[in-house]
Kinemage of the C-alpha trace (Angstrom):
@kinemage 1
@onewidth
@group {chain A} dominant
@subgroup {mainchain}
@vectorlist {calphas} color= white
{ca met a 1} P 127.858 40.756 140.664
{ca tyr a 2} L 124.956 38.382 140.746
{ca thr a 3} L 124.043 39.055 137.161
{ca phe a 4} L 127.486 37.887 135.926
{ca lys a 5} L 127.407 34.671 137.943
{ca arg a 6} L 124.062 33.371 136.819
{ca lys a 7} L 123.959 30.696 134.105
{ca arg a 8} L 122.926 31.846 130.661
{ca arg a 9} L 120.757 30.004 128.210
{ca thr a 10} L 122.339 28.399 125.176
{ca gly a 11} L 122.136 30.886 122.320
{ca pro a 12} L 120.809 30.081 118.845
{ca gly a 13} L 124.305 30.477 117.363
{ca ser a 14} L 125.707 27.755 119.583
{ca ile a 15} L 122.791 25.488 118.778
{ca met a 16} L 123.281 26.062 115.050
{ca phe a 17} L 126.973 25.184 115.256
{ca ile a 18} L 126.266 22.128 117.389
{ca val a 19} L 123.917 20.908 114.672
{ca leu a 20} L 126.502 21.713 111.985
{ca phe a 21} L 129.232 19.883 113.885
{ca leu a 22} L 127.004 16.856 114.343
{ca leu a 23} L 126.107 16.857 110.653
{ca ala a 24} L 129.788 17.132 109.764
{ca gly a 25} L 130.555 14.151 111.980
{ca ile a 26} L 127.734 12.166 110.389
{ca ala a 27} L 129.012 13.086 106.921
{ca leu a 28} L 132.537 11.969 107.822
{ca ala a 29} L 131.170 8.723 109.239
{ca tyr a 30} L 129.247 8.160 106.002
{ca leu a 31} L 132.420 8.740 103.975
{ca trp a 32} L 134.296 6.311 106.194
{ca phe a 33} L 131.913 3.525 105.231
{ca thr a 34} L 131.504 4.490 101.557
{ca asn a 35} L 134.767 6.058 100.359
{ca gln a 36} L 137.738 6.092 102.688
{ca gly a 37} L 139.939 7.887 100.162
{ca ile a 38} L 137.733 10.987 100.255
{ca phe a 39} L 137.215 10.534 104.018
{ca trp a 40} L 140.936 10.837 104.727
{ca asp a 41} L 141.237 13.796 102.356
{ca tyr a 42} L 138.464 15.755 104.088
{ca leu a 43} L 139.185 14.651 107.653
{ca pro a 44} L 142.099 17.035 108.358
{ca met a 45} L 140.382 20.041 106.750
{ca val a 46} L 137.081 19.485 108.532
{ca ser a 47} L 138.832 18.651 111.809
{ca val a 48} L 140.915 21.850 111.826
{ca val a 49} L 137.907 24.074 111.153
{ca ile a 50} L 135.682 22.368 113.712
{ca ala a 51} L 138.436 22.162 116.351
{ca val a 52} L 139.116 25.910 116.094
{ca leu a 53} L 135.422 26.806 116.178
{ca ser a 54} L 134.777 24.319 119.009
{ca leu a 55} L 137.526 25.846 121.120
{ca ala a 56} L 136.170 29.328 120.501
{ca phe a 57} L 132.605 28.355 121.385
{ca ala a 58} L 133.796 26.380 124.416
{ca ile a 59} L 135.600 29.418 125.824
{ca phe a 60} L 132.621 31.647 125.007
{ca asn a 61} L 130.161 29.350 126.778
{ca phe a 62} L 132.428 28.743 129.780
{ca val a 63} L 132.677 32.500 130.266
{ca arg a 64} L 128.908 32.620 130.160
{ca arg a 65} L 128.844 29.759 132.660
{ca asn a 66} L 126.897 27.636 130.181
{ca ala a 67} L 127.279 23.856 130.445
{ca val a 68} L 127.139 23.532 126.667
{ca gly a 69} L 130.782 24.577 126.740
{ca phe a 70} L 131.609 21.011 127.754
{ca leu a 71} L 129.933 19.781 124.573
{ca phe a 72} L 132.120 22.112 122.500
{ca met a 73} L 135.187 20.842 124.374
{ca leu a 74} L 134.096 17.322 123.410
{ca phe a 75} L 133.860 18.446 119.781
{ca phe a 76} L 137.276 20.040 120.155
{ca ala a 77} L 138.837 16.861 121.569
{ca val a 78} L 137.238 14.602 118.933
{ca phe a 79} L 138.321 16.678 115.956
{ca val a 80} L 141.816 17.304 117.344
{ca ala a 81} L 142.019 13.511 117.449
{ca gly a 82} L 140.881 13.551 113.797
{ca ile a 83} L 143.771 15.886 112.931
{ca ile a 84} L 146.221 13.581 114.703
{ca leu a 85} L 144.799 10.460 113.055
{ca ser a 86} L 145.013 12.004 109.570
{ca gly a 87} L 148.697 12.628 110.191
{ca leu a 88} L 149.310 9.042 111.292
{ca phe a 89} L 147.050 7.061 108.985
{ca gly a 90} L 145.399 7.404 105.596
{ca pro a 91} L 146.762 8.584 102.228
{ca phe a 92} L 148.274 11.813 103.551
{ca ala a 93} L 150.478 9.925 105.985
{ca leu a 94} L 151.246 7.224 103.407
{ca asn a 95} L 152.239 9.816 100.809
{ca leu a 96} L 154.437 11.657 103.288
{ca arg a 97} L 156.210 8.463 104.338
{ca ala a 98} L 156.678 7.447 100.696
{ca gln a 99} L 158.315 10.780 99.883
{ca asn a 100} L 160.658 10.398 102.829
{ca tyr a 101} L 161.586 6.883 101.671
{ca val a 102} L 162.344 8.189 98.173
{ca glu a 103} L 164.605 10.879 99.609
{ca asp a 104} L 166.426 8.174 101.582
{ca gln a 105} L 166.594 5.966 98.407
{ca leu a 106} L 164.523 3.269 100.104
{ca tyr a 107} L 162.520 2.632 96.950
{ca gly a 108} L 161.045 -0.710 98.016
{ca gln a 109} L 159.433 0.844 101.089
{ca ala a 110} L 158.250 3.830 99.039
{ca ile a 111} L 156.592 1.465 96.566
{ca asp a 112} L 154.772 -0.298 99.407
{ca glu a 113} L 153.336 3.005 100.674
{ca tyr a 114} L 152.309 4.220 97.201
{ca leu a 115} L 150.660 0.891 96.422
{ca ile a 116} L 148.493 1.128 99.546
{ca ile a 117} L 147.231 4.497 98.282
{ca val a 118} L 146.599 3.101 94.801
{ca glu a 119} L 144.851 -0.046 95.982
{ca asn a 120} L 142.913 1.258 99.008
{ca tyr a 121} L 142.317 4.949 98.266
{ca pro a 122} L 141.712 5.319 94.505
{ca asp a 123} L 139.516 8.407 95.059
{ca ser a 124} L 142.037 10.198 97.224
{ca arg a 125} L 143.741 13.328 95.938
{ca tyr a 126} L 147.043 11.533 96.609
{ca tyr a 127} L 146.167 8.746 94.165
{ca glu a 128} L 147.463 10.605 91.112
{ca asn a 129} L 150.637 11.554 92.949
{ca ala a 130} L 151.206 7.862 93.744
{ca ile a 131} L 150.670 6.869 90.106
{ca lys a 132} L 153.059 9.616 88.991
{ca asn a 133} L 155.841 8.540 91.345
{ca leu a 134} L 155.482 4.760 91.197
{ca pro a 135} L 157.216 4.258 87.806
{ca phe a 136} L 160.329 6.108 88.949
{ca ala a 137} L 160.412 4.189 92.230
{ca tyr a 138} L 160.105 0.887 90.356
{ca tyr a 139} L 162.780 1.992 87.873
{ca his a 140} L 165.255 2.752 90.662
{ca asn a 141} L 164.252 -0.530 92.325
{ca asn a 142} L 165.190 -2.403 89.090
{ca asp a 143} L 161.650 -3.645 88.447
{ca cys a 144} L 161.318 -2.672 84.791
{ca ala a 145} L 158.056 -4.472 84.057
{ca gln a 146} L 156.194 -2.529 86.745
{ca ala a 147} L 158.033 0.673 85.839
{ca leu a 148} L 156.748 0.389 82.255
{ca his a 149} L 153.244 -0.438 83.470
{ca tyr a 150} L 152.987 2.655 85.634
{ca leu a 151} L 154.810 4.863 83.108
{ca asn a 152} L 152.139 4.010 80.558
{ca gln a 153} L 149.369 4.570 83.089
{ca ala a 154} L 150.779 7.895 84.252
{ca glu a 155} L 151.292 9.080 80.669
{ca asn a 156} L 147.769 8.045 79.672
{ca met a 157} L 146.384 9.980 82.638
{ca gly a 158} L 148.379 13.058 81.612
{ca leu a 159} L 150.414 13.009 84.821
{ca ile a 160} L 153.805 12.941 83.081
{ca ser a 161} L 154.930 14.273 79.724
{ca pro a 162} L 157.245 12.426 77.293
{ca thr a 163} L 160.387 14.294 78.253
{ca leu a 164} L 163.894 13.147 77.361
{ca glu a 165} L 164.300 11.650 80.845
{ca val a 166} L 161.051 9.702 80.516
{ca lys a 167} L 161.951 8.370 77.065
{ca glu a 168} L 165.370 7.325 78.340
{ca ile a 169} L 163.756 5.403 81.209
{ca tyr a 170} L 161.365 3.774 78.749
{ca ala a 171} L 164.294 2.736 76.551
{ca glu a 172} L 166.370 1.336 79.415
{ca cys a 173} L 163.415 -0.616 80.814
{ca his a 174} L 162.580 -2.160 77.449
{ca phe a 175} L 166.221 -3.106 76.946
{ca trp a 176} L 166.520 -4.718 80.384
{ca leu a 177} L 163.354 -6.721 79.770
{ca ala a 178} L 164.605 -7.804 76.347
{ca glu a 179} L 167.823 -9.094 77.882
{ca gln a 180} L 165.856 -10.893 80.587
{ca tyr a 181} L 163.567 -12.572 78.056
{ca met a 182} L 166.552 -13.585 75.933
{ca ala a 183} L 168.113 -15.253 78.977
{ca glu a 184} L 164.816 -17.098 79.499
{ca ser a 185} L 164.701 -18.122 75.797
{ca asn a 186} L 161.454 -16.185 75.355
{ca tyr a 187} L 162.569 -14.841 71.994
{ca arg a 188} L 159.262 -13.348 70.857
{ca gln a 189} L 159.027 -11.094 73.903
{ca ala a 190} L 162.736 -10.288 73.650
{ca ala a 191} L 162.350 -9.236 70.021
{ca asn a 192} L 159.360 -7.043 70.855
{ca his a 193} L 161.235 -5.230 73.607
{ca tyr a 194} L 164.353 -4.794 71.471
{ca met a 195} L 162.157 -3.225 68.788
{ca asp a 196} L 160.536 -0.918 71.352
{ca thr a 197} L 163.984 0.133 72.548
{ca leu a 198} L 165.061 0.728 68.954
{ca thr a 199} L 162.005 2.900 68.268
{ca leu a 200} L 162.635 4.965 71.403
{ca tyr a 201} L 166.292 5.611 70.567
{ca arg a 202} L 165.319 6.686 67.060
{ca thr a 203} L 162.754 9.049 68.572
{ca ile a 204} L 165.402 10.482 70.897
{ca gln a 205} L 167.664 11.050 67.882
{ca gln a 206} L 164.928 12.930 66.037
{ca glu a 207} L 163.419 14.924 68.887
{ca phe a 208} L 166.531 15.710 70.937
{ca pro a 209} L 169.403 16.129 68.441
{ca gly a 210} L 172.664 17.255 69.970
{ca ser a 211} L 171.920 15.724 73.380
{ca asp a 212} L 174.170 13.160 75.017
{ca gln a 213} L 171.363 10.646 74.722
{ca ala a 214} L 171.128 11.250 70.968
{ca phe a 215} L 174.863 10.602 70.672
{ca leu a 216} L 174.436 7.382 72.651
{ca ala a 217} L 171.479 6.403 70.458
{ca glu a 218} L 173.606 6.732 67.324
{ca his a 219} L 175.923 4.023 68.644
{ca lys a 220} L 173.208 1.865 70.195
{ca ile a 221} L 170.893 1.630 67.177
{ca pro a 222} L 173.085 -0.744 65.072
{ca glu a 223} L 173.551 -3.024 68.085
{ca leu a 224} L 169.841 -3.017 68.908
{ca thr a 225} L 168.936 -3.732 65.286
{ca phe a 226} L 171.282 -6.719 65.332
{ca leu a 227} L 169.954 -7.965 68.683
{ca ala a 228} L 166.355 -7.683 67.496
{ca ala a 229} L 167.197 -9.524 64.266
{ca ser a 230} L 168.964 -12.254 66.238
{ca ala a 231} L 165.921 -12.662 68.485
{ca tyr a 232} L 163.582 -12.912 65.498
{ca arg a 233} L 165.923 -15.493 63.973
{ca arg a 234} L 165.587 -17.663 67.063
{ca ile a 235} L 161.750 -17.561 67.109
{ca pro a 236} L 162.079 -18.220 64.108
{ca asp a 237} L 160.536 -15.277 62.256
{ca trp a 238} L 162.619 -15.172 59.111
{ca glu a 239} L 160.782 -12.257 57.487
{ca gln a 240} L 161.559 -9.875 60.347
{ca ala a 241} L 165.091 -11.206 60.819
{ca ile a 242} L 165.950 -10.814 57.129
{ca gln a 243} L 164.497 -7.313 57.025
{ca leu a 244} L 166.603 -6.183 59.989
{ca phe a 245} L 169.816 -7.845 58.782
{ca asn a 246} L 169.327 -6.107 55.437
{ca glu a 247} L 168.833 -2.818 57.260
{ca ile a 248} L 172.173 -3.214 59.036
{ca leu a 249} L 173.977 -3.941 55.764
{ca glu a 250} L 172.365 -0.965 54.036
{ca arg a 251} L 172.547 1.639 56.810
{ca tyr a 252} L 175.485 0.572 58.944
{ca pro a 253} L 177.973 -1.225 56.647
{ca ala a 254} L 180.986 0.116 58.555
{ca thr a 255} L 179.936 -1.278 61.946
{ca glu a 256} L 181.096 -4.494 63.545
{ca tyr a 257} L 177.612 -5.915 63.072
{ca ala a 258} L 177.673 -5.784 59.269
{ca gln a 259} L 179.803 -8.908 58.763
{ca lys a 260} L 177.797 -10.858 61.347
{ca ser a 261} L 174.591 -9.714 59.680
{ca ser a 262} L 175.810 -10.846 56.271
{ca glu a 263} L 176.405 -14.369 57.539
{ca leu a 264} L 173.126 -14.532 59.430
{ca leu a 265} L 171.285 -13.062 56.456
{ca phe a 266} L 172.457 -15.995 54.352
{ca val a 267} L 171.319 -18.398 57.067
{ca gly a 268} L 168.003 -16.575 57.338
{ca his a 269} L 167.203 -16.814 53.641
{ca ile a 270} L 168.217 -20.474 53.525
{ca asn a 271} L 166.193 -21.448 56.574
{ca lys a 272} L 163.195 -19.495 55.324
{ca ala a 273} L 163.381 -21.336 52.001
{ca ile a 274} L 163.739 -24.722 53.716
{ca ala a 275} L 160.809 -24.011 56.052
{ca leu a 276} L 158.603 -22.985 53.120
{ca lys a 277} L 159.598 -26.067 51.152
{ca asn a 278} L 158.816 -28.316 54.132
{ca asp a 279} L 155.381 -26.674 54.309
{ca ala a 280} L 154.885 -27.432 50.582
{ca glu a 281} L 154.906 -23.697 49.788
{ca tyr a 282} L 157.097 -24.429 46.781
{ca gly a 283} L 156.652 -21.174 44.892
{ca gln a 284} L 157.571 -19.095 47.929
{ca ala a 285} L 160.468 -21.437 48.735
{ca ile a 286} L 161.897 -20.888 45.239
{ca gln a 287} L 161.511 -17.122 45.615
{ca ala a 288} L 163.245 -17.184 48.989
{ca phe a 289} L 166.166 -19.202 47.662
{ca leu a 290} L 166.614 -16.976 44.617
{ca gln a 291} L 166.972 -13.998 46.941
{ca val a 292} L 170.123 -15.706 48.201
{ca ile a 293} L 171.502 -15.704 44.657
{ca asp a 294} L 170.741 -11.991 44.327
{ca ile a 295} L 172.655 -11.119 47.486
{ca phe a 296} L 175.421 -13.723 47.563
{ca ser a 297} L 176.812 -13.720 44.047
{ca glu a 298} L 180.516 -13.399 44.756
{ca pro a 299} L 182.851 -16.216 43.638
{ca gln a 300} L 183.481 -17.257 47.234
{ca asp a 301} L 179.729 -17.869 47.649
{ca ile a 302} L 179.400 -20.348 44.758
{ca tyr a 303} L 180.117 -23.492 46.764
{ca arg a 304} L 177.658 -22.888 49.598
{ca val a 305} L 174.958 -21.554 47.265
{ca thr a 306} L 175.281 -24.691 45.128
{ca his a 307} L 175.190 -26.859 48.240
{ca tyr a 308} L 171.906 -25.369 49.423
{ca gln a 309} L 170.503 -25.327 45.903
{ca asn a 310} L 170.756 -29.108 45.943
{ca ile a 311} L 169.085 -29.267 49.363
{ca ile a 312} L 166.215 -26.950 48.473
{ca leu a 313} L 165.503 -27.285 44.764
{ca ser a 314} L 166.381 -30.928 44.098
{ca asp a 315} L 163.172 -32.371 45.554
{ca ile a 316} L 160.757 -29.606 44.598
{ca pro a 317} L 158.368 -31.132 42.026
{ca gln a 318} L 159.226 -30.311 38.418
{ca tyr a 319} L 155.815 -28.763 37.866
{ca his a 320} L 156.503 -26.007 40.413
{ca leu a 321} L 160.006 -25.367 39.092
{ca asn a 322} L 158.595 -25.071 35.570
{ca asn a 323} L 155.928 -22.622 36.686
{ca ala a 324} L 158.412 -20.444 38.556
{ca ala a 325} L 160.916 -20.471 35.685
{ca tyr a 326} L 158.248 -19.585 33.121
{ca asp a 327} L 156.926 -16.742 35.297
{ca phe a 328} L 160.408 -15.217 35.445
{ca phe a 329} L 160.871 -15.739 31.695
{ca arg a 330} L 157.563 -14.058 30.915
{ca glu a 331} L 158.381 -11.115 33.223
{ca gly a 332} L 161.766 -10.603 31.552
{ca asp a 333} L 163.858 -11.688 34.541
{ca tyr a 334} L 166.022 -13.897 32.322
{ca gln a 335} L 168.799 -14.453 34.872
{ca lys a 336} L 166.471 -16.195 37.335
{ca ala a 337} L 164.631 -17.974 34.539
{ca ala a 338} L 167.902 -19.391 33.188
{ca tyr a 339} L 168.986 -20.438 36.672
{ca leu a 340} L 165.791 -22.398 37.232
{ca tyr a 341} L 165.726 -23.986 33.766
{ca gln a 342} L 169.294 -25.168 34.353
{ca ala a 343} L 168.237 -26.629 37.709
{ca ile a 344} L 165.335 -28.429 36.028
{ca leu a 345} L 167.717 -29.991 33.502
{ca asp a 346} L 170.076 -31.016 36.337
{ca tyr a 347} L 167.393 -32.661 38.462
{ca tyr a 348} L 164.980 -33.802 35.754
{ca pro a 349} L 167.024 -34.737 32.653
{ca gln a 350} L 163.886 -36.033 30.955
{ca ala a 351} L 162.687 -32.412 30.714
{ca asn a 352} L 165.411 -31.540 28.189
{ca asp a 353} L 163.010 -31.183 25.243
{ca asp a 354} L 160.691 -28.861 27.152
{ca cys a 355} L 163.289 -26.660 28.881
{ca leu a 356} L 166.319 -26.444 26.579
{ca ser a 357} L 164.766 -23.852 24.274
{ca tyr a 358} L 163.735 -21.612 27.182
{ca leu a 359} L 167.156 -22.029 28.806
{ca cys a 360} L 169.004 -20.941 25.657
{ca gln a 361} L 166.694 -17.979 25.112
{ca ala a 362} L 166.971 -16.883 28.723
{ca lys a 363} L 170.778 -17.101 28.725
{ca val a 364} L 171.126 -15.199 25.447
{ca asn a 365} L 168.636 -12.513 26.472
{ca tyr a 366} L 170.329 -12.058 29.844
{ca ile a 367} L 173.944 -11.937 28.638
{ca arg a 368} L 173.140 -9.436 25.905
{ca thr a 369} L 171.958 -6.968 28.612
{ca ile a 370} L 175.150 -7.026 30.697
{ca asn a 371} L 178.795 -6.277 30.041
{ca tyr a 372} L 180.040 -8.791 27.475
{ca arg a 373} L 182.802 -9.451 24.951
{ca asn a 374} L 182.029 -9.878 21.269
{ca leu a 375} L 181.669 -13.433 20.055
{ca val a 376} L 182.724 -13.749 16.403
{ca thr a 377} L 183.876 -16.440 14.039
{ca glu a 378} L 187.511 -16.337 13.017
{ca gly a 379} L 188.920 -16.354 9.498
{ca asp a 380} L 187.012 -17.302 6.410
{ca pro a 381} L 184.559 -20.176 6.602
{ca val a 382} L 185.579 -23.446 4.971
{ca arg a 383} L 183.348 -24.743 2.178
{ca ile a 384} L 181.841 -28.151 2.766
{ca tyr a 385} L 179.068 -30.134 1.175
{ca met a 386} L 176.080 -30.029 3.533
{ca pro a 387} L 172.891 -28.773 1.835
{ca glu a 388} L 170.701 -26.463 3.988
{ca ala a 389} L 173.116 -26.873 6.891
{ca ser a 390} L 176.383 -25.547 8.213
{ca val a 391} L 178.972 -26.653 10.745
{ca leu a 392} L 180.263 -24.750 13.754
{ca asp a 393} L 183.573 -25.683 15.392
{ca ile a 394} L 184.057 -24.379 18.957
{ca ile a 395} L 187.566 -24.593 20.356
{ca asn a 396} L 188.041 -24.016 24.099
{ca glu a 397} L 191.727 -23.217 24.706
{ca ser a 398} L 191.077 -21.914 28.245
{ca ile a 399} L 191.516 -23.820 31.490
{ca tyr a 400} L 187.829 -23.412 32.359
{ca phe a 401} L 184.648 -25.233 31.493
{ca ala a 402} L 182.548 -23.256 29.029
{ca thr a 403} L 178.971 -23.380 27.720
{ca leu a 404} L 177.671 -22.000 24.435
{ca tyr a 405} L 173.985 -21.119 23.978
{ca leu a 406} L 172.446 -20.605 20.549
{ca thr a 407} L 169.016 -19.321 19.549
{ca gly a 408} L 167.660 -19.106 16.026
{ca pro a 409} L 166.517 -21.750 13.558
{ca gln a 410} L 167.523 -24.232 16.247
{ca glu a 411} L 168.171 -23.816 19.983
{ca gln a 412} L 171.356 -25.515 21.064
{ca met a 413} L 173.481 -25.749 24.212
{ca val a 414} L 177.058 -26.991 23.951
{ca ser a 415} L 179.285 -27.762 26.956
{ca leu a 416} L 183.053 -27.660 26.538
{ca ala a 417} L 185.703 -29.031 28.849
{ca pro a 418} L 189.004 -27.148 29.239
{ca asp a 419} L 191.306 -27.468 26.213
{ca ser a 420} L 188.703 -29.268 24.113
{ca arg a 421} L 186.884 -28.970 20.800
{ca glu a 422} L 183.257 -29.554 19.796
{ca arg a 423} L 181.690 -29.667 16.316
{ca ile a 424} L 177.958 -29.207 15.800
{ca glu a 425} L 175.760 -29.271 12.731
{ca leu a 426} L 173.104 -26.545 12.534
{ca pro a 427} L 170.429 -25.485 10.068
{ca ala a 428} L 171.636 -22.484 8.097
{ca gly a 429} L 170.347 -19.107 9.267
{ca asn a 430} L 170.888 -16.218 11.689
{ca tyr a 431} L 171.732 -17.115 15.288
{ca gln a 432} L 172.264 -15.216 18.498
{ca ala a 433} L 175.025 -16.782 20.564
{ca ala a 434} L 176.111 -16.358 24.171
{ca leu a 435} L 179.013 -18.070 25.836
{ca glu a 436} L 180.040 -18.131 29.466
{ca tyr a 437} L 182.711 -20.027 31.318
{ca glu a 438} L 183.424 -20.683 34.947
{ca gly a 439} L 186.522 -18.562 35.329
{ca glu a 440} L 186.534 -16.322 38.358
{ca gly a 441} L 185.394 -12.831 37.389
{ca ser a 442} L 185.026 -13.886 33.777
{ca thr a 443} L 183.158 -11.748 31.280
{ca pro a 444} L 180.734 -13.658 29.022
{ca phe a 445} L 180.557 -13.431 25.256
{ca phe a 446} L 177.674 -12.436 22.995
{ca gly a 447} L 177.357 -12.134 19.240
{ca thr a 448} L 175.184 -12.608 16.167
{ca leu a 449} L 176.208 -15.413 13.806
{ca asn a 450} L 175.051 -15.680 10.198
{ca leu a 451} L 175.642 -19.317 9.290
{ca glu a 452} L 175.284 -20.164 5.610
{ca glu a 453} L 174.757 -23.626 4.203
{ca asn a 454} L 177.726 -25.649 2.958
{ca leu a 455} L 180.122 -23.660 5.190
{ca arg a 456} L 182.064 -24.507 8.345
{ca tyr a 457} L 182.774 -21.752 10.884
{ca thr a 458} L 185.203 -21.681 13.790
{ca ile a 459} L 185.027 -19.963 17.173
{ca thr a 460} L 188.078 -20.067 19.455
{ca ile a 461} L 187.953 -19.239 23.195
{ca glu a 462} L 191.202 -18.394 24.891
């Protein structure tokens, strides 16, 4: 019995494990001071292993009546405390509490816990989980700016994939931010977020056809296009606004936004032209205004187009109007050339000698390319005595003002009031003639006239 009661020496195995446990404690202490994220990750694993081994060696040494068993009990107590601490503090505990808050829909508290992990423990294995869950917590907490920030970060880190749900959250967040910026009159940011929302809904349409979200996107896209255009108009960014209003008219003419877009498109072109004119960008201002004529050419548009023509073109220097008109004439765009030459004559009557010939040529060349009625003289010409010349009588029996344009041996423009008559003397020769009058929906006239000397010809307009 004596042999079992005597104290035994501490074996080499116990000494080795004591050294290992001390080294493990030193390593954990080093991590505590250098990287607490990794410290808290390793603490529970190391503590469990050492606590189990410490308990085993404590029992073994107590049986052997070796005092070193108390040292192993100390190790056991310390590392059991480490297990408890890792469950109460550090990223593991923070992550667990955050998950519980999410389940209870307490998203604000969940965000607070995740942010502590992100800010204090960036090297912890729970860091990526916090980044992955933060955008959804912010989204449900109605903080769209932070939701977008962490969505982008999580996607860049490969933590989430661009699923339909993720794209829908992106779209909703961008839309909410756009509405917020619009309310704050921050139109540039609003326009950017509307455009991001628009891009996302188009992506949903393409990548997830047949889904409920794709059906919703089909109805949201016209509205978003209009909202983005309206935001650009308020910046003002006329180029973007005009482009989007045009898109609505071309792609969604049957929607409620088409009529609104038509009106705002007119305003956009006009304001763009005025802004360019005020900046002395006269050539671009003329181009911008002529786009209005291309789009708004219906009879009901004549009054307002004429009104803004006077505002925009009347004080542009003649030199710039001449250059623009001649460029159109040279390029074969005779409609715009004629429009500008007429404006030059209206605002600068002294330019008649320089512009009348181009105006007549442009009008004749334009009218001959569109739908027209034949312009011919009536009856046999009347012989007169006028060597090398002839006479042309034009009778306007309509209720509209009319204008006759002649090109040939002599360019001539003749204006006729309703129910009136004009007689002009012309050098004999071959002429091309075009006539237009201001009747609503009227079709112009075009014809070739061979005027011989000593003869008088008559043209009657009814």
